[in-house]
N, C-alpha and C positions, 0 to 999 in steps of 0.2 A: 314238851310237844303239846301242841295246842289240839284241842278237839274241834270237830268239824263245824260245830256252832260259832266258835270265836273266830276260826279260818273265814268262815263266811261273813262274818260281821268285818274283819279286817279287810278283805278283799273289796266289799261294797264300799267302805270307809275310804280304801286307797282309789278306787274309780271315782268315787266323788268327788273327791279333793283334786284329781287330776283334771277332771271335767269343770270344776270350779276356776282352777289356775289357768287352765285354757281360756275360759269365758273373759278373766281378767287380762290376761297378756296379750291373747288376741283379739279381745272384743273391742279394746279401744282403737286399734288400727283399723280394724271393720269399720268401727263407727266414723272414724276420720274418713275412711273412703266412702261412705254414705253421706258424709257431710259435704263432699269435696264440691259438689255443683252448687251448694247453698251458702258457703261461707267464703269461696274463692270465685272472683268475677273475671279475671284475666289470667294470663299465663303465669306472669310472677307470682302472684298469689296462691295459684295451683301449685307451683314449686315449692313454695314455703310451706305449704299444707303437707305434700307429699314427703318432703325433706323432714319433717318433724319424727317420723317413724321410719325413715329410710334406713336406720342403722340396725335396726332389730325387729323388724316385721316377721323376717324369714324364719329367725329362731322360734318364734311365738308359735307357728304353726305346728312344731315339734310335739306339743302337748296332745294335741288331736289324734296323731299318729300315736302317741304312747298310751292314750286311752283304748283306742282300739285294740292294741296289742294286750293290754292288760284285761280288757273283756275277753278275747280270745282266750288267753291263759286261763283265766278263772273258770269261765262258763263258756264252751264252745258251742254249746246249744243255744244259749242267749245270743251270742254273737251270729249265730247262723240264723235264729229268729229274727234278730233286727236287721240284718242286712239283706235278707231274702224278702222280708216284708216291707222294707222301705228301700228295695233296690233301685228303682226310679228315682227316688228322692236322693239317695245317695250319689247316683250318677249326675243328676243335677247339680248337686253340691261340689263334686271332682271337677266337672266341666267348668263351673263358674271359677273355683279356685285355680284354674289353669291360668285364667287372665291376670291374675294378681302378680305372680313373678314376672310374666312379659310386660305387664303395665310399666312396673316397677323400673325394670331393666333396659325397655327399648323406648318408652317415651320420649328421652332426651337425646335418642340417637340421631334424629333427623330434625332439623329446625324447621318444619312444617306445621301450621296450625292445623290443618286436616288430619295429619299423622297423628299429633298429639291429642286433639280430642276423640280420635278414635281410641286410643289407650285410656284416655281418662273415663270414656264410657265402659272401657272393659274394667277398670278399676273400681268403679261403681259397682257394675253387676256383680264382680267377684266378692264384694264387700257387703252387699245387701242381701244377695240370695242365700249364703250358708246360715246366718243367724236365723232368717224367717223359716227356712227348713227344719233346723234343729228345735225350734220353739214348737213348729207342727208336729214333728217327731215325738216330741216330750208329751205335747198334749194327747196324741193318740195313745202313747202309754198310760197314760191316765184314764182313758175311755175303754183300753183293752184292745189289744191286736189279734184280729181272727187268725188263728194258725191251728195246725193239728200235726200229729205224728203219723206217719206211714207205718206199716208192719216193721219197718227195719228202721225206725226211730229217726228217719229223716223228717226235718222240719217242712212243711207244707203250707204256705202262704195262702189264705182263702179270700184275701180281698182284691182292691185294685188301687193304682195310685189315686184316682179320683175318688175313692171313700176317704182317703187320708183328708181330704179338703172339707172336712165338717166345721161348722161355726166355732165349737170351742177350741179344737187346734189351731186355726186361724186366728183366734183371739191370742193364743199362747205365742203364735208366729209374730204378730204385732207387738205383744209384750218382751220378746226376745229382741226384735229390731230395735225397740224404744230403749232396751237396756244398753246396748252397746253405741247407739248414738248418745246417749247421755254421757257415758265413759269417754267416747271418742271426743265430746265437747269440751270436757273439763280438761283432758289432756292438751288440747290446743289452746286452751287458756293459760296452760302452763307454759308452753313452749312459744306463743306468738304475742305479738303486741299490735296495738293500732286496731284497724278496722277489722281484722280477721279475729282478734280477741273479743270484740263487742259483739261481731256475728256469731261467734261460737257461744258465747255466754246467751244470747237470744236462743239459739238452737237447745241447749243445755237445759234451760227453763221449760221450755216448751216439752221436751223429751221426758222432763221429769214429772210434769203433771201427766203425759200419756202414760208412763209406768205407773202411776200410783192409781188411776181410772183403772187401767188393766188388770192390775194387780188385785184390787179391789173387787172388780167384776169377776174375774177368773177364779178368786177364792170363795166368793158367795156361790156362784155356779158349781163349783167342785162340792160346796158343801150340801146344796139342796136340790140339784139338778144330775147328778152323775154317781152312778153308783161304785161303791168301792169295793175291793176285794179282801177278804178276810180269810189269813190260812188257820184252818181248823184243825188239821192233823197233818204232822211231820216227824220222822225219827229226827230228832236234834242231833244225835250223835253218828247219824249215817251220812252217807255222799248225798250230794244233790242230785235228786233224780224225780223229774216232772211227774212221772207215774206213781210216786209213791207219796204223793200229797193231796189231802182235801182242801178245797177253796171254795168258799161261798161269796156270792156276789150280793151285796146288801145295800140298801139307800144309805147315803152320807158315811159310808165306811171309812173313806179316807181321813175323818176327822177322830177315828177312834185311836190313832197313834198319839193326837195331842191331849186326850182325856186320859190314855193310861201313862202318858210321860209329858205331863207340861212344860218340862223345861224346854222340850219341841219348839214351844211356841217362840222363841228367840228369832227362829229362821224365817218364819213369815213377818215377824215383826221388822227385821232387818230389810226385807224386801220391800216393805210398804214405806217405812219411815226414811230410810236411808236416802232415797231419791230427795225428799224434802231437806234433810240435813246437808245435802249436796249444794242445794240451791243457797242455803243458809250461809254456807261456807264461801260460795263465790259471791255472794252479797257483800260479805265482808272482806273480800279481797284476798281470799286464803284458797287458791285453786288446789293447793297441795292437800288441805284437809277434805275439800271436795271431791279429789279423786280417791282418797282413803274411803269416804263413805261410799263413792259409787263401786269401789272393789267389793267393800262390805255387803253392799246389795247383791251380788252376784250369789252370795250363800243362801239368799232368800228363795 
């Protein structure tokens, strides 16, 4: 039997892997949706772009549902705090995700330009909003989400939706958007030829530059400008209970993990250098290796 400390680690590792797999599998088709108006100029080109993910886009979203279910199973209070604090943001994500299956399924039902442009716009919205909101949510987790417990141990969020939209979370949202666009651009280079391939290559290079700049800025900001949380006391062999912990907020504390466990540096290094390796791979005409590097980037 595992002790509580080991079980906590296993569950956090499991949820982290599920989220990364979601970003890899669903990230590139969201990136393709974001790139649709940039790399496809007429209806034939748009159909080629959409068909490049038409066979498997639906199954990729299952990973998001699995992540939510795993979080609820392991830590119901964390699930409650996240979904109550980010309630408006989550509703925004769900509403935007509704457009994706409708756009994929109904776009080709009527041979009318206005009809197809409407669903193309829905596909762009459904592909652009989720990564931005997820990035904003992750940025707020690093800042700290204001919530409290009632006497009945119910989670009560103390902020508002607009308080989530501060500069650092918005930077994280831009970084998240750049990551999915980068991966979507590499995927299109794997699946297309001609002018779409060339436009996707240009978009990939620009997205890689955006990701590297945002990642560098966010890392520096996290180091010098954002207080981190340090767990001072907890019963390692006891159940997870937020009332039985002592936590301190200290400047630069997010970097303590890298000091105590230098092996963790591999993750930010992947996040920063993999976009560069992706561009190098596509310059050499190896989009398969580029897609691998873009996927490894998600671990950063």
